[in-house]
Structure formats: structure tokens, C-alpha cells
VOKEPA-65200 format. One line per field, with one value per residue (C-alpha): residue number from 1; residue in three letters; x, y, z. Coordinates in Angstrom, 2 decimals. Layout:
! VOKEPA-65200
num: [NUM:...]
residuo: [ALA:...]
c1: [X:...]
c2: [Y:...]
c3: [Z:...]
***
This chain:
! VOKEPA-65200
num: [1:2:3:4:5:6:7:8:9:10:11:12:13:14:15:16:17:18:19:20:21:22:23:24:25:26:27:28:29:30:31:32:33:34:35:36:37:38:39:40:41:42:43:44:45:46:47:48:49:50:51:52:53:54:55:56:57:58:59:60:61:62:63:64:65:66:67:68:69:70:71:72:73:74:75:76:77:78:79:80:81:82:83:84:85:86:87:88:89:90:91:92:93:94:95:96:97:98:99:100:101:102:103:104:105:106:107:108:109:110:111:112:113:114:115:116:117:118:119:120:121:122:123:124:125:126:127:128:129:130:131:132:133:134:135:136:137:138:139:140:141:142:143:144:145:146:147:148:149:150:151:152:153:154:155:156:157:158:159:160:161:162:163:164:165:166:167:168:169:170:171:172:173:174:175:176:177:178:179:180:181:182:183:184:185:186:187:188:189:190:191:192:193:194:195:196:197:198:199:200:201:202:203:204:205:206:207:208:209:210:211:212:213:214:215:216:217:218:219:220:221:222:223:224:225:226:227:228:229:230:231:232:233:234:235:236:237:238:239:240:241:242:243:244:245:246:247:248:249:250:251:252:253:254:255:256:257:258:259:260:261:262:263:264:265:266:267:268:269:270:271:272:273:274:275:276:277:278:279:280:281:282:283:284:285:286:287:288:289:290:291:292:293:294:295:296:297:298:299:300:301:302:303:304:305:306:307:308:309:310:311:312:313:314:315:316:317:318:319:320:321:322:323:324:325:326:327:328:329:330:331:332:333:334:335:336:337:338]
residuo: [MET:ASN:ILE:SER:ILE:LEU:ILE:PHE:GLY:SER:ASP:THR:PHE:LEU:SER:THR:PHE:PRO:ASP:GLN:ILE:LEU:LYS:ALA:THR:ALA:PHE:GLY:VAL:GLU:ALA:ILE:ALA:ASN:LEU:TYR:GLN:ALA:ILE:SER:ARG:ILE:GLN:ARG:ASN:SER:PRO:ASP:ILE:ILE:VAL:VAL:GLN:ALA:SER:PHE:ASP:GLY:SER:THR:GLU:LEU:CYS:SER:TRP:LEU:LYS:GLU:GLN:THR:LYS:LEU:SER:TRP:MET:TYR:CYS:ILE:LEU:LEU:GLU:ASP:ARG:THR:HIS:LEU:LEU:ALA:ASP:ARG:SER:GLN:TYR:GLY:MET:GLU:TRP:GLU:LEU:GLU:MET:THR:SER:VAL:ALA:LEU:ARG:GLN:GLY:ALA:ASP:ALA:TYR:ILE:TRP:CYS:VAL:GLU:LYS:GLN:ASN:LEU:THR:SER:GLN:GLN:GLY:TRP:HIS:ARG:LEU:LEU:LEU:ALA:GLN:LEU:THR:VAL:GLY:VAL:ARG:LYS:ALA:GLN:LYS:TYR:ARG:ASP:LEU:ILE:ARG:THR:ASN:ASP:LEU:LEU:SER:SER:LEU:ALA:LEU:ALA:ASP:SER:LEU:THR:GLU:LEU:ASN:ASN:ARG:ARG:ALA:LEU:GLU:SER:ASP:LEU:PRO:ARG:GLN:ILE:ALA:LYS:ALA:ARG:ALA:ASN:LYS:THR:PRO:LEU:SER:LEU:ILE:ILE:MET:ASP:VAL:ASP:TYR:PHE:LYS:LYS:VAL:ASN:ASP:THR:HIS:GLY:HIS:LEU:VAL:GLY:ASP:ARG:LEU:LEU:GLN:LEU:LEU:CYS:THR:ARG:LEU:GLN:HIS:ASN:LEU:ARG:PHE:GLN:ASP:THR:PRO:PHE:ARG:TYR:GLY:GLY:GLU:GLU:PHE:VAL:ILE:ILE:LEU:ASN:ASN:THR:ASN:SER:ASP:GLU:ALA:PHE:VAL:VAL:ALA:ARG:ARG:LEU:ASN:ARG:ILE:VAL:SER:GLU:GLN:PRO:PHE:ALA:ILE:ASP:ASN:LYS:LEU:ALA:ILE:ASN:ILE:THR:ILE:SER:VAL:GLY:THR:ASP:CYS:LEU:ARG:GLY:GLU:ASP:ASP:ASP:LYS:GLY:VAL:SER:LEU:MET:HIS:ARG:ALA:ASP:ARG:TYR:LEU:LEU:GLN:ALA:LYS:SER:SER:GLY:ARG:ASN:CYS:VAL:ILE:GLY:SER:ASP:ASN:HIS:LEU:CYS:HIS:VAL:SER:GLN:LEU:GLN:ALA:VAL:SER:SER]
c1: [14.05:11.37:9.93:6.11:5.48:2.39:1.77:-1.24:-1.14:-2.10:-0.41:0.98:2.55:4.01:5.66:8.33:9.49:12.82:13.37:15.36:12.27:9.51:11.86:14.04:13.30:13.57:10.17:6.91:5.32:1.77:-0.21:-3.68:-6.03:-8.63:-8.86:-11.11:-9.47:-6.12:-7.33:-8.74:-5.59:-3.72:-5.85:-5.99:-2.07:0.08:2.86:5.81:6.30:3.32:4.27:1.53:1.09:0.10:-2.31:-3.98:-7.58:-7.68:-4.15:-4.69:-7.48:-4.95:-2.10:-4.62:-5.44:-2.72:-1.82:-4.85:-3.56:-1.21:-0.99:0.06:2.62:5.55:4.81:6.84:4.62:6.73:4.42:5.47:4.88:3.58:1.01:1.98:0.68:2.83:5.43:5.83:5.08:8.35:10.85:8.69:8.81:11.73:13.06:11.08:7.85:8.91:10.16:6.48:5.00:7.53:6.32:2.15:2.86:4.78:1.70:-0.46:0.86:3.84:7.22:9.42:8.27:9.43:9.53:9.04:10.77:9.29:11.18:12.11:14.59:17.04:19.75:16.87:14.69:17.62:18.39:14.93:15.06:18.18:16.41:13.15:15.80:17.46:14.30:13.12:16.00:15.09:11.70:13.34:15.52:12.32:11.08:13.79:13.87:10.36:10.27:13.20:11.16:8.23:10.68:11.96:8.26:7.16:10.19:9.98:6.11:6.79:9.15:6.67:3.85:6.19:7.23:10.74:10.71:7.88:7.88:4.04:2.21:2.01:-0.36:-0.09:-0.92:-3.97:-5.18:-5.01:-6.07:-8.86:-11.41:-10.11:-11.56:-14.59:-15.75:-14.78:-17.18:-20.11:-19.71:-19.71:-22.18:-19.67:-19.20:-15.99:-14.71:-11.05:-9.78:-7.34:-4.93:-2.33:0.18:-0.66:1.82:4.63:6.35:7.13:9.21:11.10:11.76:12.70:14.99:15.36:14.08:16.14:14.44:11.27:11.77:12.77:9.42:7.47:8.99:8.35:4.87:4.08:5.36:2.99:0.33:0.99:1.41:-2.20:-4.21:-6.49:-5.37:-7.83:-6.60:-4.64:-2.46:-0.71:1.05:-0.79:2.08:4.12:2.67:-0.93:-1.64:-4.89:-6.15:-8.68:-10.86:-11.96:-15.97:-15.56:-18.66:-18.60:-19.56:-16.25:-14.36:-14.94:-13.79:-10.95:-9.60:-10.57:-8.14:-5.59:-5.65:-4.93:-2.07:0.03:-0.89:-0.40:3.26:6.31:8.19:11.94:14.21:17.23:18.91:18.61:15.34:11.82:9.02:5.04:3.14:-0.63:-2.62:-6.12:-8.40:-11.03:-13.41:-16.34:-18.35:-18.61:-22.46:-24.23:-23.85:-19.88:-18.16:-16.32:-12.60:-13.45:-12.43:-16.18:-15.32:-11.98:-13.57:-15.72:-13.23:-10.64:-13.45:-13.74:-10.25:-10.12:-12.72:-10.61:-7.97:-10.48:-11.47:-8.78:-6.30:-6.05:-9.54:-11.63:-14.23:-16.39:-19.65:-23.05:-20.71:-19.15:-16.29:-13.92:-11.15:-8.23:-8.59:-13.04:-10.84:-8.70:-11.46:-13.15:-10.86:-10.24]
c2: [16.30:18.84:19.10:20.35:21.64:22.44:24.80:25.39:28.23:31.97:34.65:36.29:32.72:31.95:35.52:34.52:31.67:31.95:33.11:30.02:28.01:30.46:31.25:28.18:26.75:23.13:23.54:24.04:25.90:26.14:27.86:26.70:27.94:25.65:22.23:20.81:22.41:21.07:17.20:17.31:18.33:16.17:13.30:14.65:15.39:14.80:17.23:15.72:18.01:19.36:22.71:23.27:26.33:24.94:27.99:27.55:26.00:22.72:22.17:19.53:17.88:17.84:16.40:13.73:12.83:12.67:9.97:7.73:7.91:4.54:5.16:8.82:7.68:8.65:12.26:14.34:16.69:19.59:21.44:24.83:26.13:29.55:29.72:32.68:31.21:28.29:30.24:32.08:28.83:27.70:30.28:29.17:25.47:24.61:21.70:18.57:20.53:21.16:17.82:16.37:19.14:18.31:14.15:15.27:16.98:13.76:11.42:13.47:12.38:15.11:13.90:16.80:20.22:23.52:26.36:29.58:32.40:35.96:38.57:40.46:37.96:38.05:35.33:33.00:33.10:32.43:29.65:28.27:29.06:26.87:24.15:24.45:23.83:20.66:19.44:20.01:18.75:15.24:15.73:15.91:12.63:10.84:11.85:10.43:7.68:6.79:7.90:4.77:2.84:3.48:3.29:-0.10:-1.58:-0.84:-2.57:-5.39:-5.46:-5.33:-8.02:-10.65:-9.60:-11.03:-13.62:-13.59:-15.97:-14.17:-11.04:-11.49:-10.76:-13.98:-15.68:-13.74:-10.71:-12.36:-13.33:-9.79:-8.41:-9.90:-9.02:-5.63:-5.84:-7.96:-5.13:-2.64:-4.04:-4.85:-1.59:0.19:-2.65:-3.75:-7.79:-9.40:-12.28:-14.90:-17.16:-20.29:-21.72:-24.37:-25.25:-28.79:-31.31:-29.08:-31.80:-33.55:-30.38:-30.33:-34.20:-34.07:-30.48:-29.72:-27.21:-24.28:-24.53:-24.99:-21.40:-19.87:-21.40:-19.55:-16.26:-16.38:-17.56:-14.57:-12.06:-13.14:-13.38:-9.68:-8.67:-10.26:-8.15:-5.65:-2.92:-3.78:-7.48:-8.21:-12.02:-13.49:-16.80:-18.75:-21.78:-23.87:-24.21:-22.26:-18.83:-16.57:-13.70:-11.23:-9.59:-6.17:-4.85:-8.52:-10.54:-14.64:-14.14:-11.34:-13.38:-16.49:-14.69:-13.39:-17.03:-18.25:-15.47:-16.53:-20.61:-19.39:-17.00:-19.72:-22.78:-21.20:-20.43:-21.94:-20.84:-20.13:-20.94:-20.18:-20.51:-24.25:-25.21:-23.69:-25.72:-25.83:-25.97:-25.59:-24.43:-25.31:-22.79:-22.31:-19.06:-17.69:-14.86:-13.79:-13.71:-12.52:-15.27:-15.40:-14.66:-11.88:-13.25:-14.84:-18.23:-19.85:-17.90:-19.03:-22.85:-22.72:-21.48:-24.20:-26.63:-25.84:-25.89:-29.50:-30.01:-28.58:-31.01:-33.79:-32.75:-33.55:-30.16:-27.37:-26.00:-23.15:-23.94:-21.25:-20.63:-22.35:-25.24:-23.12:-25.32:-24.87:-26.49:-24.87:-26.89:-25.39:-21.76:-22.13:-23.63:-20.32:-18.07:-20.15]
c3: [3.03:3.50:7.37:7.90:11.28:12.44:15.27:17.24:18.77:18.57:16.21:19.12:20.42:16.76:16.87:19.12:17.39:15.81:12.98:11.53:11.97:10.35:7.64:6.96:3.43:4.85:6.98:5.76:8.65:9.07:12.31:12.95:15.60:16.09:18.04:15.40:11.90:13.82:13.95:10.51:9.14:11.15:9.68:5.75:5.61:8.78:9.42:10.58:13.51:15.96:18.33:20.95:22.77:26.77:27.33:24.15:24.16:23.44:23.92:26.04:24.31:20.98:23.15:24.54:21.14:19.44:22.09:20.82:17.36:17.16:13.53:13.67:16.82:14.49:14.62:17.08:19.30:21.41:23.97:24.77:28.29:28.45:31.19:33.21:36.64:36.06:34.98:38.32:40.37:38.47:40.37:43.42:43.67:42.36:40.53:41.86:40.74:37.20:36.50:38.30:35.44:32.95:33.50:33.24:29.65:28.47:29.92:28.05:25.25:24.57:22.96:24.61:27.20:27.10:29.01:27.49:28.54:28.24:25.45:28.40:29.41:26.05:27.00:29.22:25.64:23.39:25.37:24.79:21.41:21.12:23.00:20.53:17.60:19.66:19.91:16.42:15.27:17.16:15.14:11.82:12.85:13.98:10.38:8.30:9.86:9.71:5.80:5.44:7.12:4.70:1.90:2.93:4.04:0.36:-1.16:1.34:-0.01:-3.12:-2.67:-0.90:-3.66:-6.88:-8.49:-8.77:-11.63:-14.02:-12.24:-12.21:-8.76:-7.28:-5.02:-1.92:-3.99:-5.53:-1.74:-0.87:-4.25:-5.18:-1.89:-3.05:-6.49:-5.51:-3.15:-5.63:-8.47:-6.17:-5.20:-8.58:-9.84:-12.66:-13.31:-12.67:-13.86:-13.44:-15.28:-13.92:-16.22:-16.46:-18.96:-20.23:-19.65:-18.28:-16.10:-19.36:-20.73:-17.41:-17.60:-20.83:-21.33:-17.65:-14.80:-16.61:-19.97:-18.11:-16.45:-19.09:-20.78:-18.21:-18.28:-21.85:-21.50:-19.22:-21.67:-24.11:-21.98:-20.66:-24.48:-25.05:-21.84:-21.87:-19.51:-16.56:-16.78:-13.72:-13.97:-11.29:-10.73:-8.74:-8.05:-10.65:-14.08:-13.22:-13.54:-12.66:-14.03:-12.71:-15.52:-14.29:-15.57:-17.42:-17.88:-18.27:-21.62:-22.58:-20.23:-21.78:-25.06:-23.57:-22.77:-26.07:-27.51:-24.88:-25.40:-29.04:-29.23:-26.37:-28.91:-32.32:-32.13:-30.56:-28.06:-28.61:-25.69:-27.52:-31.34:-31.53:-29.19:-29.79:-27.62:-28.08:-25.63:-24.86:-22.11:-19.96:-18.74:-16.90:-16.30:-14.15:-12.86:-9.89:-8.61:-5.56:-3.54:-3.94:-0.23:-0.52:-0.29:-3.51:-2.57:-4.09:-7.46:-7.81:-6.90:-9.97:-11.89:-10.71:-11.19:-14.73:-15.07:-13.85:-16.77:-19.78:-18.61:-18.43:-22.07:-23.77:-22.19:-24.54:-24.35:-22.84:-20.05:-18.75:-16.80:-18.24:-19.57:-22.46:-24.00:-26.61:-28.44:-29.82:-33.23:-33.36:-33.14:-35.91:-38.09:-37.24:-38.03:-41.18]
***
């Protein structure tokens, strides 16, 4: 694991660092001597560890700013005390005063506070170098735990947003993704449409052949749908035998064409469950396009498409109904294609 270290301080300060840090291949070390550049760098590409020179202009401001950034709380900040007058006071005022200075530094936002030692005192300097390396090790452990946590969260998020049976995105993913897609479409001034489809008489499949066969049928259906969707189309399992597809950069007429094609490819060929059993099914489909008055979450768009789906079912099923009361039965499609 490569650890990135940002050093906020002067070139002279940087030269006091032990070679184990500056030349270590496991560390990516970058020095910045300007407060605003340092903040910009942290916001753009956050380092794992920050080392701050206490005597440098802006050191207190940087520590205080870091403390306020709750989303960056995983970063490890080490404040190195090199202010000459404080180093002198340290020997004069004793342990109690040193502990008070340490508590002040930690309250300001540092995770660790280390007293530097001048080069003339070689033994003591080696001691603070060892302490610095030890604190860097703590920072490395913290960075590793944070990365492990992110990986775990990503995995859990993927599991939470995926339907285990069909491997499509699930309803929770739709509720999260649809508002983003709507915002993107409005920002880019591009159309966005939605398809809601339902397997006709699916309960009869379960009642006749059992739920395992029903599950397998849904898996085969999703595979067929995915193979016939465009790259910009995103399918979701909405629940049971109901599915939703977001159609990016697609107006109402184009969405109706896509829905008709899906309606046809589902009904034209039976689904082979195994060597002995093949089942014919059809789907009913409702589709509509995003309108200017629709809400940002897509509730009204979903409601209209669902209403068209209900109309498709009440019109005899195995058909598509879209905005402007477009209606097409699969028999009409077959007549056109022949």
C-alpha cells in the first residue's frame, strides 16, 4: 500500500526529516509551503498523512481547518513543534507545561504532537526521528483501516443495491439513480424516458410449475432483456415480476419503439427452463417521457408510466401503452413485420 504524505512547511524544515521517510518507496512525499495551495491539494486529492511545521505561517489555520472537515477525519495530522521560544520554555517550565501545550495542539486539530530537536543534539534528534516514524506507522494503520472500510462499504452498497435473483439493480437502486438521471437530463437538456413492464399471468407460472421454475423464468427473462437493451438503458427489478428501465437521451416516441421491441422479443420465443420444459410468456408495458413539471425524484414520471402499464393490462395484456395514448398489441407488431 503506497501512503501519501503531505508536508506543510519550509524546505529547511523538510531537510530535518529522516531519510527513512524522504527516500522510502512506500511513501509518496509532497511538500507545500502555501496554506491555500495545501487546502486545495487536500480537497482535490486527500493525502493519508499530513505533517505540519508549527512555526510555519498558516500552521494553526491548517490544523483548525482540518478539524472542521468531518469528511476528512480519517486523515492523520502530525504537528511538529519547532518554535524556538517554546523549545526553550520546555526545559524551563517542566512536564506540566509540556502536557498543557500538547493538549492545546490536539484541541487545535492535530492527532499527534511531537517536539523537534536541533541537529546539534544528535542523540535527542534520533529520538524524535524514531517518534516521528512511530507516529507515521500509526497513520499508516489508520489509512489501511480506512481503505478496508471503504472497500467493505462499497461491497455492502453493491449488495444492497443488487437483486440477488436476477443480478439487476433493485428498487432501492432505482430510487437512488432516477433522481440523478433526471438532474443530468435537465442539466444537459436531453430527454429521458421510463419503461415499466410486468410479466402477464406470472402467478399462473408459479402455481403450475412451482416457484423455482418461476425464479428461473425471471432470470432468463432478464438475460433476454439485457441482451436487447441499448448501452444507455438501465434496467431495474422493481419487485416480483415487475421491471423498470430508464432510457437516457430518449424521447417519448423513441421510448415507445424500444418498449415495442422488448414486448416482441419476449413473446416471440419460449423460455427453455430445462431440456423438457419451455414456457411462453408475454409482458405488458407502460412508458412515458420526463416533463418539465415533473418532480426531481421521478415520482410523477413513475406514476404516469405505471398508469399506462395498468391500462395495458386492462386492454388485454401483451401490449404497450405510452404517452399520447399510444397503444400497440404484439399482434399488430407481427402484422407489421410480416
